[in-house]
C-alpha positions in Angstrom: 149.0 129.4 167.8 151.5 127.3 165.6 149.3 124.1 166.0 146.0 125.8 165.1 148.0 127.3 161.9 148.8 123.7 160.8 145.2 122.4 161.7 143.9 125.1 158.9 146.0 123.7 155.8 144.4 120.6 155.1 141.0 122.3 155.3 142.2 125.1 153.0 143.5 121.9 150.4 140.2 120.4 151.0 138.3 123.4 149.9 140.2 124.3 146.7 139.7 120.7 145.6 136.0 120.9 146.1 135.9 124.4 144.0 138.1 122.5 141.4 136.2 119.3 141.7 133.1 121.4 141.3 134.4 123.6 138.1 135.2 120.1 136.5 131.8 119.0 136.9 130.1 122.1 135.8 132.2 121.9 132.7 131.4 118.3 131.9 128.0 119.1 132.5 128.2 122.5 130.3 129.6 120.3 127.4 127.0 117.7 127.6 124.2 120.3 127.8 125.7 122.5 124.7 126.7 119.1 122.8 122.9 117.8 123.4 121.2 121.1 122.4 123.6 121.6 119.2 122.7 118.0 117.9 119.0 118.7 118.8 119.4 122.0 116.4 120.8 120.2 113.6 118.3 117.3 113.8 116.0 120.3 111.8 118.5 122.7 110.9 121.5 122.5 108.4 124.8 123.1 109.8 125.8 126.6 108.8 129.7 126.1 109.0 132.0 123.8 110.3 135.7 124.1 111.5 136.9 122.3 108.4 135.3 124.7 106.4 136.5 127.5 108.3 140.0 126.4 108.0 139.6 126.3 104.3 138.3 130.0 104.6 141.5 130.9 106.5 143.7 129.4 103.9 142.3 131.7 101.3 139.5 129.1 99.4 136.0 130.2 99.0 133.4 128.2 99.8 131.2 126.5 97.7 128.0 124.5 99.3 124.7 124.1 98.5 122.2 122.0 100.7 119.7 119.4 98.9 117.3 117.4 101.2 118.1 113.6 101.0 114.8 113.3 99.1 115.6 115.5 96.3 119.1 113.7 95.8 119.1 110.8 93.8 119.1 107.7 95.6 122.4 106.4 93.7 124.2 109.1 95.6 123.5 107.7 98.9 124.0 104.1 97.4 127.5 105.0 96.4 128.7 106.5 99.6 127.3 103.2 101.3 129.5 101.0 98.9 132.6 103.3 99.3 132.1 104.3 102.9 130.1 101.8 105.0 128.4 98.7 103.6 127.1 98.0 107.3 125.4 101.3 107.2 121.9 100.5 107.9 122.5 97.6 110.0 125.0 99.1 112.9 124.7 101.7 115.4 127.2 104.2 114.6 130.4 101.6 115.0 131.2 99.0 112.3 133.6 96.9 115.0 134.1 94.0 112.2 135.5 97.3 110.2 137.4 98.7 113.0 139.1 95.0 113.4 139.9 94.7 110.1 141.4 98.4 109.7 143.6 97.8 112.8 144.6 94.1 111.4 145.8 96.4 108.4 147.4 99.1 109.9 149.5 96.5 112.2 150.6 94.4 109.4 152.4 97.5 108.1 149.8 97.8 105.1 148.3 100.9 103.7 147.2 102.9 106.5 143.3 102.6 106.6 140.4 103.7 108.8 137.3 102.1 110.5 135.2 104.7 110.8 131.7 104.5 109.5 129.5 107.4 107.9 128.0 108.0 111.1 131.4 108.7 113.0 132.5 110.6 109.9 129.5 112.7 109.8 130.0 113.5 113.6 133.6 114.5 113.1 132.7 116.5 110.1 129.9 118.4 111.8 131.2 118.8 115.4 134.9 118.5 115.4 137.9 118.8 113.7 140.1 116.8 111.1 143.2 115.1 112.4 144.1 112.2 114.9 144.4 112.2 118.5 142.5 110.4 121.2 140.7 113.3 122.5 139.0 113.8 118.9 138.1 110.0 118.5 136.7 110.4 122.2 134.7 113.4 121.0 133.8 111.6 118.0 132.3 108.4 119.8 130.0 110.6 121.9 128.6 112.6 119.0 128.2 109.7 117.1 126.0 107.6 119.9 124.2 111.4 119.9 123.2 111.4 116.4 122.3 107.9 116.0 119.8 108.1 118.8 118.6 111.6 118.1 118.9 112.1 114.2 118.1 108.5 112.7 119.7 106.9 109.7 118.1 109.3 107.3 119.3 112.6 108.9 122.5 111.3 109.2 123.0 110.4 105.3 121.5 113.7 104.7 124.0 115.8 106.6 126.9 113.5 105.8 126.2 114.1 101.9 125.8 117.8 102.5 128.7 118.4 104.5 131.4 116.3 103.2 134.1 117.6 101.4 134.0 116.9 97.9 136.9 119.0 96.4 139.0 122.2 97.7 136.4 124.4 99.0 133.5 122.1 97.8 131.4 120.7 100.4 128.3 118.5 99.7 127.4 116.2 96.8 124.9 118.6 95.2 127.9 121.1 95.0 130.3 118.4 93.6 128.3 117.6 91.0 127.6 121.3 90.1 131.4 121.7 89.9 132.0 118.4 88.0 128.9 117.4 86.1 127.6 120.9 85.7 123.8 120.1 87.0 122.8 119.3 90.4 122.8 115.9 92.5 118.9 115.4 91.6 119.9 113.7 88.3 123.1 111.7 88.9 123.9 108.8 86.9 125.5 105.9 88.6 128.7 106.5 87.3 128.7 110.1 88.7 127.7 109.3 92.0 130.4 106.5 92.0 132.9 109.0 90.8 131.8 111.8 93.7 131.8 108.8 96.3 135.4 107.4 94.8 137.1 110.8 96.0 135.6 111.6 99.2 138.4 109.9 101.2 140.8 112.2 99.6 139.1 115.3 97.7 141.9 117.2 97.7 143.7 114.6 95.7 141.6 113.1 93.6 139.4 113.9 90.3 136.2 113.2 89.6 136.4 114.3 86.1 138.6 112.4 83.8 139.9 110.1 86.6 143.0 107.8 86.2 144.6 105.0 87.6 143.6 103.9 91.2 140.9 106.6 91.2 139.2 105.2 88.1 139.3 101.6 88.6 137.8 102.3 92.2 135.3 104.5 90.5 134.3 101.6 88.2 134.0 99.2 91.0 131.8 101.5 92.9 129.5 101.8 89.7 129.0 98.0 89.8 128.7 98.0 93.5 125.4 101.0 93.7 123.4 98.2 91.9 124.7 95.5 94.4 123.4 98.1 97.3 120.1 98.5 95.9 119.4 94.8 94.7 120.8 93.4 98.3 118.9 96.1 100.5 121.9 97.5 102.2 120.1 101.3 101.5 116.7 100.0 103.2 116.9 102.0 106.3 117.0 105.1 103.6 113.9 104.0 101.8 
């Protein structure tokens, strides 16, 4: 009987391995199907809430957001976002390899930490994921970036980005930011106002769109000039 008992152990191990592998396959397939479903729905429906917004609520902040279609928003807002965040937005397929390489070299050289994320990557992170730095989040961000580039297209990506990006503590979207800072909606932003909103996008909790000072003021003034360059150079052609 002893030899028979020993012979069953490898079979039991193989059975457990098959079960574990089966669950892993189910989880992966479930995640793929769920992510495809969410991306497909958000192609037409505004995301109701994001993990970042939930974080604001748990910290006691009230949310201020007011969805505005890209077609109703002043075109200078999208141009300012391109000038500030992603000059190659209309030509890349979700990832700007040159910008990533520049960011990597700058960080390796010990200069001010900077990222190489495109607007597409930032949209994927803001809508589907959480803030912070980790290999897991970056991997998921890449997956969702590929999905929205193929299923949404550039206009929808920009529209969602300009409606979910944080523009102040508890304030999300260019329209809510415009109402908060300039007391009118984003349909009639001036180039200066659009540039000031774009200038605070990287650090909305630390930068001011009203009466900006120092580096933020200088950066905003540069962005005002770049808005015209984006328009004349056709860097926003995928949004027209």
